[in-house]
C-alpha positions as CSV (number, residue, x, y, z in Angstrom):
1,M,-0.1,-0.5,-0.1
2,P,1.6,2.9,-1.2
3,V,2.4,5.9,1.7
4,G,2.4,9.1,-0.5
5,P,0.1,10.5,-2.7
6,D,-1.3,8.7,-6.1
7,L,1.5,10.5,-8.7
8,D,-0.8,9.9,-11.6
9,A,-3.3,11.4,-9.7
10,F,-1.7,14.0,-8.6
11,R,-0.3,14.6,-12.4
12,E,-3.7,15.0,-13.2
13,Y,-4.6,17.1,-10.9
14,S,-1.7,19.3,-11.6
15,A,-2.6,19.4,-14.9
16,G,-6.6,19.7,-14.4
17,L,-5.6,22.5,-12.5
18,Q,-3.3,24.6,-15.8
19,V,-6.3,24.1,-17.8
20,K,-8.0,26.1,-15.6
21,L,-5.8,28.6,-15.1
22,H,-5.2,29.4,-18.3
23,H,-9.2,28.9,-19.0
24,L,-9.5,31.8,-15.7
25,M,-7.0,33.8,-17.3
26,D,-8.8,34.7,-20.5
27,Q,-12.3,34.7,-19.2
28,G,-11.6,36.1,-15.4
29,P,-12.8,39.3,-16.1
30,E,-15.8,39.0,-17.7
31,L,-16.6,36.3,-15.3
32,A,-15.8,38.3,-12.6
33,R,-17.9,41.0,-13.7
34,Q,-20.9,39.0,-14.3
35,A,-20.3,37.4,-11.2
36,R,-20.2,40.9,-9.2
37,A,-23.7,41.6,-11.4
38,V,-25.5,38.7,-9.8
39,Q,-28.8,40.2,-8.5
40,V,-31.4,37.3,-6.5
41,T,-34.8,38.1,-6.0
42,E,-36.6,36.0,-3.5
43,T,-39.9,36.3,-2.6
44,S,-41.5,34.7,0.8
45,P,-43.6,32.0,0.9
46,D,-46.8,34.0,2.1
47,G,-46.3,36.7,-0.7
48,L,-45.7,39.7,2.1
49,V,-41.6,39.7,1.5
50,S,-39.5,40.0,-1.2
51,V,-35.4,40.6,-0.8
52,T,-33.2,41.3,-3.7
53,V,-29.7,40.9,-3.0
54,G,-26.1,41.4,-4.5
55,A,-23.5,38.3,-5.4
56,R,-22.3,38.2,-2.0
57,G,-25.6,38.4,-0.2
58,D,-25.7,41.9,0.8
59,L,-29.1,43.3,0.6
60,V,-30.2,45.5,-2.4
61,R,-34.3,45.8,-2.2
62,L,-36.5,45.2,0.6
63,D,-39.9,44.9,-0.2
64,L,-42.7,45.0,2.5
65,D,-46.4,44.1,1.0
66,P,-48.9,46.5,3.0
67,R,-51.1,43.4,4.3
68,I,-48.2,42.8,7.2
69,Y,-50.1,45.4,8.9
70,R,-53.2,43.0,9.1
71,R,-51.1,40.8,11.2
72,P,-48.9,42.8,13.6
73,D,-46.4,40.4,14.5
74,S,-42.5,41.5,13.9
75,R,-41.1,38.4,15.7
76,T,-42.8,36.5,12.8
77,L,-41.9,39.0,10.2
78,A,-38.5,39.4,11.8
79,D,-37.9,35.4,10.9
80,T,-39.3,36.1,7.5
81,I,-37.8,38.0,6.3
82,T,-34.4,36.5,7.5
83,E,-35.4,33.4,5.7
84,T,-36.0,34.6,3.0
85,V,-32.8,36.9,2.8
86,H,-30.6,33.6,3.3
87,R,-32.8,31.9,0.2
88,A,-32.0,34.7,-1.8
89,T,-28.2,34.7,-0.5
90,A,-27.9,31.2,-1.0
91,A,-29.6,31.4,-4.3
92,A,-26.8,34.4,-5.4
93,Q,-23.9,32.2,-4.4
94,E,-25.0,29.7,-6.7
95,Q,-24.9,31.8,-9.6
96,V,-21.9,32.9,-8.8
97,V,-20.5,29.5,-8.9
98,Q,-22.7,28.5,-12.1
99,T,-20.5,31.7,-13.1
100,F,-17.5,30.0,-12.5
101,A,-18.2,26.4,-13.5
102,G,-15.7,26.5,-16.5
103,V,-13.0,27.3,-14.7
104,A,-12.7,26.7,-11.1
105,D,-14.2,23.9,-9.3
106,A,-17.8,23.9,-7.8
107,D,-17.1,22.0,-4.8
108,Q,-14.1,24.2,-4.0
109,L,-16.2,27.2,-5.6
110,R,-19.0,26.5,-2.4
111,A,-16.4,25.8,0.5
112,T,-15.0,29.2,-0.4
113,I,-17.6,31.2,-0.4
114,S,-19.0,29.4,2.8
115,G,-16.2,29.9,4.5
116,D,-15.8,25.8,5.2
117,D,-11.5,26.0,5.0
118,D,-12.4,22.4,6.4
119,A,-14.2,21.3,3.7
120,L,-11.9,23.2,1.3
121,T,-9.0,21.7,2.4
122,E,-10.8,18.2,2.2
123,I,-11.9,18.7,-1.4
124,V,-8.1,19.3,-2.3
125,T,-6.7,16.1,-0.7
126,D,-9.3,13.9,-2.3
127,Q,-9.0,15.0,-6.0
128,M,-4.7,15.3,-5.4
129,H,-5.1,12.3,-4.5
130,G,-7.5,11.3,-7.5
131,R,-10.6,10.3,-5.4
132,R,-13.1,13.0,-7.2
């Protein structure tokens, strides 16, 4: 049983990185522009809250239907706004991932965007050993 990494898998991983790097250098500025322009609008299931977020999940617009005043429950309204923003943020992040699909590994990008260093390390290690 080999102790070190599978050298053939590592070479294949390295060659794939080189190809992706060349594509990123060629297409990167345009893809970055497209990613920065991402905006996603989500509406709550009850239709009372609509939010628009940017590529980073920053709140761009919040619309509240006047019907919210018929049921003055600030906790429920706050939870609805929060949940709707989270859904919009997840959708925006997925659009960014899809924007870079041809030049970056989707799982690596998702882990990077979410700040999950452990997952990112695991993904890269698996790729270097030919397990992904």
